[in-house]
N, C-alpha and C positions, 0 to 999 in steps of 0.2 A: 135825123131819120126816123130811127126807132122811136121816139117819143110821138111823133105824129102817127106811127102805125098803132100805137098803144092807145092812145087817144081817138082814133078814126070813130069805134062806136059809142061814143059820150059825148054827145054835144056839149053840155055842161062845161066838162073838161076842155074841149076844142075852143070855147069862147076864152076861156082862163089861159090858155096855151097860148090863142093868137095875141091875148092882152098883154102878155109877158114879152112875147116876142117882139111885137111893134114897139113896147116901152125901151125895151133894151138896143133896137137897131137905132133908133132915135136918141139916144142918150150917147151909143159909140159912134156915131156920125159925126167925123170933123168937120169943120170949116173948109179943109183943105182938099187936095183931089185925092179923091178915094180910091181910084184904080190904083196907086201907089203902096196902099196899107193891106196886110195880112186882116186875117179873120179876127186877130186880138186887137186889132187898131194901130198897130205898131208899123213903122216904115221900115220895112225889110233892110238888113245890112246887107252888106256885100261879105260873103263871108269867106267866099272860094278867092284864091290866090290869082287865078287868071281874069276875075273881076277886077282886082284890086289893083294888080299890076300890067302893064301891058308889055308887050316882048321887048321892047326898049326899053323899058325898066329894069326888065331882068338883064338884059346884055349889060347894062349899065352897072346893074348890081355887083355883077362879073368881073366887068374892068377893075370896078373900084377894090372888089375884093383883092384880083391879083397883085394889084398897085400896092396891097397892104394895110390897106382899111381895114378894122378889126369887124366882126361879126356883129358883134353889139350895136357899135354906132350904124351898120347899114340896117339893123332892124330898128333902130328909132329915124334915119333918115325916109327908111320906105313905109314907116308906120305897119309893120309888121313883127310877129313873134321873133326871138331869137331860133325857135325850132323853123321857123317858116324858113330863115335865110338859111340855115343848114342843110334841108329839106334841098331847097333850090338849088343849091350848089350841090348837093350830092346827086341828084337827078340830073343834071345837066355834066355832072361827071368832072368837075373843076376841082382842082388842088392848088395851092400854092407851091410853087418849085422851091426845093429844097436848097 
C-alpha cells in the first residue's frame, strides 16, 4: 500500500508498478483453488493442535498414555511433536498412576 501511495503522483512509475504487479500475479496464480492459498502461494498448514486433533483424538491419546504407551510413540501415532503430547497431558492434568 505504501508503494502505491508513493507512486501515485508519478504516472510513469504507476505504469511500471502496474506491469510488475500484473506479471507477478499471473506467475503466482496456481491452477488449483486459489481460496485455500496464502499470499505467498502456499497452502496453509494446520499449525494449531485443535485443528489437527479432535477432542476424540485427545481423549484417545490420554487413555493410551494411561495404559502405558510412551509419549514418543503417541507423538508419532498422532503426528504431533513430543512437546505437544506433553503439553496436552499437562493441560488436561493427566499423570500416570504410581
